[in-house]
N, C-alpha and C positions, 0 to 999 in steps of 0.2 A: 531674518528675512523670510524664511519659509512660513513662520507663523503669520506673518502679514500678507505674503503674496502666494503661498503655496510652493511646493518643492520645485515644480518645473520653472516657474517665473524666477524664483530665487536662484536656481542654478544658472539660468540665462543671464541674470544680472551679474552674478559673480564672474561668469565666463567672459562676458562682454566688458567687464571692468578690468580685464587683464590678469586676473589671478590664474595661477596654474595648478592650484590644488584646493580641495574642499575638505572641511571637517564636517562630516554628516552627523548631526546631533539627533539622538533618538530619545531625548527627555520626554517628548510628547507621548511616548508609549505609556507613561504613567497613567494617562487617561485611557480607561478600558475601551472607550469608543473611538480611539484614534485609528486611522486607516491602516497603520502598520500592525495593528492587532487583528485585522480582518483576514479572511481567507484569500483576498485578492492582493495581498501585500507584494507577492513575488512579481506580478505583472507591473505594478507601480514602480518597484525598484529597477526592473529591467528598463523601463522607459526613462527613468531618471539617469541611469548610467549611460544609456544610449545618447541622451541629450548632452551630457558632459563630454562624452567621447567625440561627439560631432564638433566640439570646440577644442579637442585635444587636451582636455582638462581631466585630471584624475581625482579620485577620492583618496586623500592621503591618510586620513584616519577617521574614526567615528567615535561617538560617545554613547554608551549604553544608558538606559534609564537609571535614575539616581533617586534615593539610595537603593542598592540592590537588595538589601535586607535590613530589617529592624529587629533589634533585640527584643525578645519576649513578644513577638507578633508573628506567629507561624503562618497565619493566613496571608498577610501582606508578603512575607518572605517567599512563600511558595508561588504566589501569583507573579511577583516581580522577578523571581529567578527564571521563570519560563520566558518572561519578556527579555531578560538579559541574554538568555540562550538564543532567542530569536534575533536579538541585536547582533550577536556574533555571526549568525547565519547571514543576516542582511549585509554586514560588513564584508563578508566574503563575496557575496553577490555583487557588491560595488567594487570589488577588488581593492578595498581599503586594507592595507596590511596590518593596521593597528586599530584596536578598539579599546578606548579608555573605559575602565570600570573603576569608578571612584571608591576609595576605601570607606568602610562603614564605621560608625561611632559605636563603641562598646564601653561599658563601665569598667570592665577588667579585661586583661589579656588582649588588648586591641591588636597588637602586632600578630599574635598567634592566630586569632580568629579571622583576621583578614587574609592571612596566608592560607588558611583552610579554604576560604572563599575562592581565592585565586587558583588554588590547586584543584578544587572541585570544577571550576570552569575550564581548566586547561584542556581536557579532551574535546570539549565542544569547540574551543578556539582552533585546535589542531584540525578537527574535521572540516572547519570552514576556511582553513588556510590563513588564519588571523592570529596575530600576537596580542595577548592581553597586555594592557598598559594601565598604570595607575598614575593619578595626578595628585600629588600631595598638595594640600592647601595650607601653606606655611602661615598665611594670615588668619587661618582658623585652626589652631593647634589641635582641636578635638577631631579634625579630619586629616590627620597625618599618621604615618607609620613611624615617625621619628625624623631626625635630621638626615635627609638624603643628599644634602648639598655640601660641597666643600666650602671653606671659608671665603673663597674667591667668587662663588656663584651668587647671583641675585636670589635673595631669600623668598621672593614672591612665588616661586614654583618652578617645577621642571617636569617634563614628561618622562616617564620611566617605562620602557617597553621590553618585552621578552626578547632575550638573545641579542639585543643591539648593544654595541659598545662604541658609540659614536664619539669622535674627538678624543679618544683615548681616556675618557672619563670612566671611573669605576664607582659603583655604589657599594652598599654593604656586602660583606662576604656572603651572607645568606642568599642574596639576590643572584650572585654569580653561581652559587652551588645548585640552586633550583633550576637554572636555565630558564627562569620565568621572567626575570627582569634585568634591565640594563638602562642606558640613557637614550632617549630619543629627542631630537630637536628638529623643528621644522617651522616654516613660515607659510601660512596659508590662511584663507578666510573661512570662518565657520559658517555652517548652514544649520541653524537651529530651527526646530519645528515648534 
């Protein structure tokens, strides 16, 4: 919606359609010229939040730019990691408690390298009051950290968020030990830019 109408009109459409939560996507930040990459991003985000609050609608979660890093592409990774850190800050400004940072594709040691990524981002998330989440793409095995679903769950995906243990579900032992990941479930409409 935001790509077609802009953030303000998209928020208005979502709010007036009866939704009570918004997923604020920041994939648009991949474009260096996007307004979220400009010095005036804070004023814009304050206005977007104020508009949603006027409808009593909250930002439930957000999505950081994707992919956050590319193997053997240090320039891309450095630039995009700055954008991901800004996405965590913006998530906090929107009072979104969760920011999804998709796992990256690596030729080897995928799980370990992604865990390094999440641990690197953890202090930025804490400073912004946001929990980092990952979204496995079970329909794209190269974009997963492994099977995070029990046999009873829908294999098309689940949201995994730091510190949350919703509906008594547990994920891998490592997630619990790092205090970085647990299960998050919610229903709300996304706002993609």
